[in-house]
N, C-alpha and C positions, 0 to 999 in steps of 0.2 A: 479510473472509471469515467467513461464518457458521459457527457451531460445528458440527462434525461428530461423529457418534457412531460409534465403532469397536466392533464386536461381538466378544465373547469367549464361546467355547463350551467348556465343560468336560464331559467324559463320565465318569461315575462307573464303578465296577466292574461295575454292572449295565447299562452302556451306555445310561444315561438322560442325555440332554443337558441341561445347565443353561446358560441363556443370560443374559448380562448385557451392558451397554453402558457405555462410558466415552468422555469427550471425549479428543481427541488429547493435550491437555496432561496430563490425569490419567493416561492410559496411559503416557506417557513418564516421569511421576513414579513410576508403579507399577513399571516395569522397572529403576529404579535400585537397588532392593533385592530380594533373592530372597524366596521365600515362607518360611513358618515352618520348613519341613523342608528348605530349601535344595535344591529339586528340580533347578533349572537348573544350579547348581554341581555337583551330583552327576552329572548327565548329562555335563557336560564332563569330569569326572574319569574316568568309566567308558567314555566313547566310544572312546578308543584301544584298550582291551581288547576291547570289543564288536566293533570292526571286525576285530581280529586273530583273536580266538578264537570269535566268534559269540556269540549270546545275545540277550536282550531286557532293556531297561531297565525295571525293576520299577515305577518311579513315573511312567511315561509318562502315565498317565491324569491325573496331577496337573497336567500342563502344558496349560492351555487352548489351543485354536487361536484365532488372532487373524485377524479378517476386516476389513481396513481399507478396502476399496473400497466397501463398502455396509453399511448398517445392516439387520440381520436381526431378525426377531421370530418367536416361536412362535405358531401358531394353536391353536384349542381342541383339535385332534387331536394336537398336539405336533410338527407339521411346521414346518420353517423356511421363512419367507416373506420375500421381498424387500420392504423397507419404504422405503428412501431411498438414493439415489446420493450418494457422498461425493466424487466427482471425483478419485479416486486410482488410480494404477497401482503395483503392487509389483514391484520388481526385486531380484533376489538376486545378489550379487557373491561369487564364490568357486569352489572352496575356496581360502582364503588361508593363508599359511604360519604366521602367528602373530598375536598380539594387536596388535603394532605395525603389521602390514600391514592389519589390520582398521581401525585408527584412521586410517591414511593414506588408505584407501579412503573412509572417511566424510568426511574433510576434502576430498578431491578432489571427491566428489559434491556437497558443499555449495557448490562453486564454480559449479555449474550453477544458473541462476536458477529452474528448475522444481522443484528438490529441496525438498520440504516438510520431510522428516525423514530422518535416517540413524542407524542403530544396529546393534549386533552381533546376529547370529542366535543361536539357542539353542545351537548347537554351539560357538560362540566362534570359528569359522573362516570365517564368512560375514558380509557386511554387507547389511542390508536397507535399501532405499531406497523412500521413498514419494514418488512423482512426481505433481505436479498436472497434470491435463488438463482441457480444456473443449471442447465441441463448437463447430465453427466457426459453425454457424447459431444458436448461443445457446439452443437448445431443450434443456432438461435431460431425461434419460430418465425416464419414469414407470413403465415396466414392466421386469421383469428381462430380457426379450428385448432391449429397446432398450438397457439398460445393458450387456448382454453384447456387443452389436455395437459400442458406443462403446468398451468396454474393450479389445476385440480391436484396433481401430484405434489406440487410444492406446498399447497395449502394443507394437505394431509400430513406431510412430514413436519411442517412448521407447527401445526397444532400439537403433534406428538412431542416435538422438541421443547416447546414452551409450556406444555401441559403440566409438567412437574412443578414449574415455577408459579404458574397461575392456575392451580388446580381448581376446577369448577367455575372459573370466572371468565373463560374464553367464550365469547358469544358466537354461537354457530351461525354461519352465513353461507349463502350459496357460493360455491367456489367457481367464480367466473372471472375472466380477465376484465370484465366491465364492473367489477366490484367497486362500490363508491360509498361516500359518506358526505354529509353536509359540511359546508364551510364552517370552520371553527375559530376559536379564539384561545390562544395560549401565549402568554408573554415570555415564556421560557421553554420553547421547544428544544429537544435534544437531537443532535445530529452527529453521526460518525461516518465520514466519507470513506474511511478505510475498512468499512464493514466487510467481513469475509462471508461470501454467499454459501448457503447450504447447497450441496450438489445433489440433485435428485434424478432418479430414473423416471421417465414418463410412464413406464409400465408398472409403477408402484401399486401394490395391491390395496384396494380400498378396505379389505378385510382387516388390515392392521389396526384400523381405528376402532373396530368393533370388538377387539379382544385386547384391552389394555393390560390385562393381568398376565398375558402370555409373555414368556421370556423374550427379550428383544432380539435374541440370536435368530429368531425366525423371520425377522424383517429382512427383505431382500434388496433394499435400496442402498445406494451409496450416499450417505447423508452428509458428508463433509468434504472439504477440499484437501485435507491432509490426513495422513494415517493417524497422527496423534489425536486429532479432534474426533475422528471416527471411533477410535478406541475409547475416548472420554464419553462420547454419547452412549456407546454400548454399555460401558460400566455404569453410567448414571441410570440407564434404564434397568439394569440388573438390581442396583441398590434400591431403585424406586419400587420394584416388584417386592423386594423383601420388606421395605418400609411399610407398604400397604398391607402386607400380611401381618406385620407386627401390630399395626393400628387396628386391624379387624379383630385380632385376638384380644387386645386390651379392651376394645369397645365391648366385646362379648362378655368379658369378665366383669366389666363395670355396669352392665345393663341392669337397670333397676336399683342400683346402689348409688349413693352419694348424689342423688338427683337434686337434693336441697342444699348440698354442701357448696358454699361460695368458692371453695378452693378446688372444685371438681376439675376445672381445666388444668390447674397446676398438677393435680394427681394424674390426670391423663398423660400429660407431657412427661412426668417423672416415670410412670410405669412404661410408657412407650420407649423412653430412653433406656430404661433398664432392660427391656426386652431386646432392644437393638444391641446393647452391650453383650448380652448373652449370645447373640448371633455373630459375635466378633465384628460388629459394625464399627468402622473407625469413628472416632469421636467427631472429627470434622464433618464426616458424611452425615452423622446423626444431626448435627447442628444445621447443616445445609437443608436436609429434607424436611425437618420440622419447621424450619424458618420459611421454606418455600410454600408449605401448606398452611401455615398459621400467620403469615405476614400481615394479614388484614386485622388481626386481633391482638398481636403481641409484638413488642419491640425486639430487635435482634438480641440485645444484651440480656433481656429477661430469659429468653430461650437458652442462650449460651450459658447463663449462670446455673440453670437447672441441670442442663446436660453435663456441665463440668462437675457439679456436685455428685451426680450419679456415677460418672466415670472415674472420679477421684478415689484414691485409697484413703485410709485413715488419715486425719490431719497430721501433717508433719510437725514434729516437736523440735523446736530449736533449742539446742543445748548452749546455754549462755556461757558455759565454761569451756566449750570446745575451742580448739585452736582456730584463730581468725583466718589463717591461710586455708584451712579445710572448709570453713564456711564460704570463703570467696570461691573456692573451686566448685563447691556444690551449687552456689548461686549461678556461676557461669554455665555449668552443665544444665541447670534448670532453664536458663535462657535459651540455650541451644535446643533443648528438648521441646520447649514450648513453640519456638519459631518453626522448627522442622515439623512439628505436629500440625501447625496451622497453615504453613506456607511451603511452597516448593521454590527453591532458589537455583540460579545458575549464573555463572560469570560469563558475560558476553565478551569473548576475546577480540572481536572486531571493534565493538564500540568502547570497550574498556570500562564497563561498569556492570554491577550486579543487577539482575532482574528477578522479579518474583511473580507468583500467581497463587491464588488460594490452593491449598493442598487437598482438593477434593475433585470430584468429577465434573464440576461446573466448568464449562469450556471457555474460560476467560483467557485472553492473551497474556503473555508475560509483559510486565511493565517495568521501567527503570525504578530502582529504589532511590528516591530522592530524600531530601531532608525531612519533608513532611511525613513520608512513609516511615522513616526511621523513628520519628517521634511517636507516631501512632503505635508502632510495635513496642516501644518502650513503655507507653501507657498501658498497653495490653498486658505486658509482663507484670507491671505493678498492680493492676487490677486483679491479676491471678495470684497475687501474694508473693511474687518474686521480687527480691530487692535488687532491681536492675536499673541502670541508667543508659542514656543514649550512647555513651562510649562503649558500653558492653555490647550493644547491638551492632554498632559500627565495626568494632573489632572482629566480630564473627563474620559480618558480611564482606569484609575486606581480606579475609583469610582464605587459605587453600581448603578449608572445610567445605567451601562452596565449590561444586564441580565446575570445570571449565566447559564452555559450549561455544562452538563456532557455527553460526547459522548458515554460512555459505557452504561449508563442507557438509553440514547436515543435509542440506537440500540436494547437493550434487551426489552424495552417497545414496540418497533415495532414488535418484534417476539412474545411477550406474548399473549397467548390465540389462537395461530394459528396452534398448533400441530395437524397433521392429524392422529395420532395414530400409525404410522409406526416407528419401532425402528431403527432409522438411526444412533444413536451413536454406538451401537454394530456393525451395518453393516459397519460403517467406520472403526472400529477396525479390522474387518475381512479382510480388504484389506491389512493388515500387515500379511504376511504368517509366521506362527510359529507353533510349535508342542505343545505349552503351551495352553491347552484348557481353562484355567482360564483367559487368556488375555482379551477377550471381556468384561467380567464382571469387571475386574480390571480397564480397560480403562473407562468403563461407570462410575464407582464410582469416578475416578479421574476427569473426565470431569465435573461431577456435582460439585465437589469441586472447580474446576477452575471457573465455572460460579458463584458459591456462593461467592468465593473470590472477584470477581469483584463488587459484591453488598455489600461488607462488610463495616462496619463503624469502627471508632476508638474504639468502645466499645466491639468488638468481642473478644472472648477469645481464639479462635483457628484459625490457618491458614491452608491452603492446604498443608499437611505435607509430601506428597509423590511425588517422582520424577520418572516418567517412563524413562527407559533407553533402547533405541533401539540399539541392538548390531548386527553388520554384517560387511561384507567386504565393501570396498568402492564401490560407484556407484549403491547402491540399494535404492535410493530415500528417505533415512531417513530424510534429511533436507527438501526436497520438501514436504514430508508428514507433517512434523511439521509446516511448514509455511502455509500449506493449512488449518490448524485448525482454523485460524482466517479469518473472512470474509473480503472483500476488504475495507469495511468501518472502520475496526479496525486494518488494517495492520500496522499502525503507532505504535501499541502497541507491536510489535514483535522485538526482538533483539537476535542475536547470536554472538555478539561481546563483551560481558561483561567479564571484567577481575575480576574474583571472588576475587583475592588477594587484590584488591583495595576496602577496606571495606566501605568507605564512599560512593563511586560511586555505589557499589552494593546495599546499603540500599536505596539510592535515586532512583535507577532504580526500586526497588521493589514497590515504591510508584507511579511510572509513567508508567511503562510498564505493559502489560497484560500477556505476555508469554515470558519467558526467556529460550532460548535454550542453554544448557550447551554443546556447540559443542566441539567435541574431549574431552569427559569427562575424558579419561584416562590421559590427561595432567594435571589434577588437582592433586596437591601433596597430599600424605596421611595426612600430617599435616592439610591442609585445609579441607579435607574431614572429619576428625575426630573432628575438632574444629569449625571454623567459619561457614563452609557450613552446618554442622549438626545442628548448632544453628539457623541460619537464616531461614532454611526450615520450621521450625515450628512457626515462629513469626507471630502473628496476626496483629501487627502494627509495624511501624518503627519510630525511632526517629533520625532525622537529622537536621542539620542547613542549611537553604537555602543559596545559594551564596549571599554574602554581608549581610546575616542575622545577627541579634544580639543575638539570643538565639536558643536553640534546640527546635524543634517543633515535635509533634506527628502526624503522618499521617496514614491513612488506608493503609494496604498493598494490592496492587492489583495483583501483579504478581504471577503466578504459574510457577513451574520449570518443564522442560523436558530436556532430554539429548540424545546424540547420541555418539557412539564410535565404533571404528573398532577392539577393543580388548575385549576379553571375561573376563579376570581376572582384573576387574577394581575396585571392592569394597574392601576398605582397612580397614574398621572399622566394625567388626562383630556386635557390639552393635548397630551400625547405619544402618545395612542392611535393617531394616524394613522401612527405609525412601525411599527405591528405589524399582521400579518395573522393574527388569531386564527381557527383552524379547529378545531372540535370533531369528533372522530372518532365514528362510530357503530359501528365494528367494527375488527378488526385490519387492518392494511395488507397487501395482497397482495404477498408477496415471492417468489412462485413462479418469476418470470422475471427474468433479469438484464437491465437496461436496455441498449439498443443505444446506447452512449455516442457512437460515431462519428456516428450519425445525429442524436442529440440536439444535439450541439454544431455539427454541420453545419447543422441547421435554425436554431439561434440565430445563427450567423454569417451565413446567408442573410438572416434577418430584419433584422439590424442593417445589413447592406449595403443593404437595400431601404429603410432609413430608418424602420423601425417604432419605435414608442415603447417605451422601456425604463424609463419612469417613469410614475407614476400621475397622471392629470389630476384636475381638481377634482371631477368627478362620481364618479370611482372613490374618491377620498379621502373624500368624504362617505359613500359606501356602506361603506367600510371602518370609518369611525368609528361609523356606525350599527350595524354588525355587532358591533363591539367592546364596545358598552355592556353586553352580557351577561357579558363577562369583566372588567368594571371592578370593582376593589376599592374599596368605599365606606369613607371614613374615618368615625369616630364623629360628626364635625361634620356630614357630609353625611347620615348616617342620621337624626340628630336634626332636621336641616332638613326632610327629607321627612316626618317624623312630624308636624311643625307647619305647614309651608308647602308650596307648589308654585308654579312659575312661572305668572304670569298672562298671558293673551293680550292684554289691553288694560286701560286704567285704569278701565273700568266694572266689571270683575269683580275688580280688585285695586288695590293702592296701592304707591307707591314708598317703600321704607324703606331706611335707611342700613345699612351693615355693622354698626355699633355697636348699632343698634336690634334687628336680627335676632339678633345674638349675645346681647344681653341677655335676649330672650325665651326663647331656647334655654337659657341659663345658669340661668334660674329653675327649670326643670324638671330639667335634666341635673345641675346642681351640679358636684361634683368629677369626675363621669364624663365630662364634656366635655373632651377633650384636643385643642384646635384648634391649639395651638402659639402663635399670636399672631393679632391682628386682621388683620395684613397677609396671613398665610397663609389665614385664613378668607375674606378678600376674594377671594383667588385661587380658592378652592374655589367660591364663589358665581359668579364670572365664568365658570367652566368648566362649570357645570350646563347641560345641554342645554335649549334653549328659553328661557333666562333673558334678559330684556331689561333694559338698564340705561341710565342717563343720567348725565352728569357735571355737577356743580354746583359752586358755590364752596365748598360744605360737604363735597364729596367725591362718590363714586359712590353712586347710588341704584339699587335693584333692584326691578323690578316683580313683586310676589309677592301671593299670596292665601292666606288662612288655611284650613287643613284643619279646625281646631277652635280655639276660644278658651276 
């Protein structure tokens, strides 16, 4: 996600606006501490008195207004102009009872995958949510009018999506891209830079907000970025509709009764849970919806205990005389039943660990099951009356009872067969400005090789053996372009922090990552380029030992390589130059449009299905090596050679000389400045000089050269 600039506007006592911008990360750091005069804290102290007795907060002008949805700028006349869209919608939750309620609201909001940030409002009684949205057509707004239209649609959908979680507590605000709030104070703001945006249609009907009881199938928007999340949102809205109907029926039955009963709320929850059970409502869904509507009044465990008692059968009687083996089997089955009731599990075959998510329609992402999560699950089992320990949980999670899941194949399968026939791969390559006319075709072949590599098996004989190298000065969007090659669903498979010198880590990364960016390629030493890196680029599989493993295992290689550098002379090994696609940029890469990833990978899948070449033939390899000569880093020995000699075309214009003879002539002039390493190394340098002819004799290899000067 590209860095966004949040606008802050402070108006002085003369009503003159002062405009500044901050990145989101800097803004969140800023609100952790109050300003020098403690204006926000003073506001929170005085607010109860101002509400009761009236009056005005004297330091209000010290609190800047924050505009998170767009970057604004002043023109020469001092007017505020729209500059850039940030892709954010602001939701305000409140008023809330106290700071604890604000913290709970923040935590609940971060459970939604679209929540980018959550923090307390300036009053200390509201929670501010920054929700990511993107247009379904992928076209970002360029004018304020377009941004306002998109903001209104996004605000409507975000209000619906978060309405079930914060029922009746979302403050209605004017949906405009200039939505703002006062500078605030929050020592623990929450941030999720991997937030998945809600995908919205600008043409979303405003009437959807005025009919909350209507079945959600009538909504015509595209609410999410993946089919799974869209299904989850639709299911959630359907369950929410049934939940509201059950609540209305129970409220009608209890009207005028139990008004003075201190347990009236408990009776309401019990009867609602019973009604939901009669509707065949899943237990976890009942807990979810009750919790989302009653979170300001009751703790999660209180609600879960009531629902569990309603959904449970008669208390299970333990036969003390029963066979212990039978009791163990029942206990293990109860563990499995409870875990599968509360959670959905899958074994990530790429990362090699089990993932989980709540088993309800709340659209939380799958997360790795670590030791803390396992302990939490064990405690939940024991609280539910099941005699289970952590080993029982771990045994199940590491078994084939948990279905396997390959996130890469899952994404590619969703793209398969959807290509519309438009060449988007070469179109994406053309956003990289260069004078190299072959670059679009080279990038196309490499992209096919990358996708094929993802679908490889341990029996493949070849890997994606070529590395594109983007060469330019700093600030020309090379890294942003490389990162944009992966869709949001596969961003976990990107890394630009690999230390190639750490061989074991590199091999393991090749089996777990999808795209490895060799950032600052010029910092990789010539020894690594000519040795380890040259070797691993062509590997079809990798052999590594897992952490705490007992033996070396063979894994499919997933990762393809790409690189970026600010220096042109970066290739140190002439014989390995065919492994790189050097392309020098003539200007910044155009990053104004988000790539249509579904069509990019649908095109690649269609091309591979049609049998198109995903590797470079001899002619292309020759063209690549010829193009790479301009990026070749010449050793001192090569430079001295070109000062004295050049390859000859035939024996009439040159003569055959041995490595020793050529080296001796250069040594006379270069003296100690010649660092060739050894005669064998110098021989390899000569053999790789373009156009050099040689012949083998009983005295060794001879090279056909001619003198530039004697």
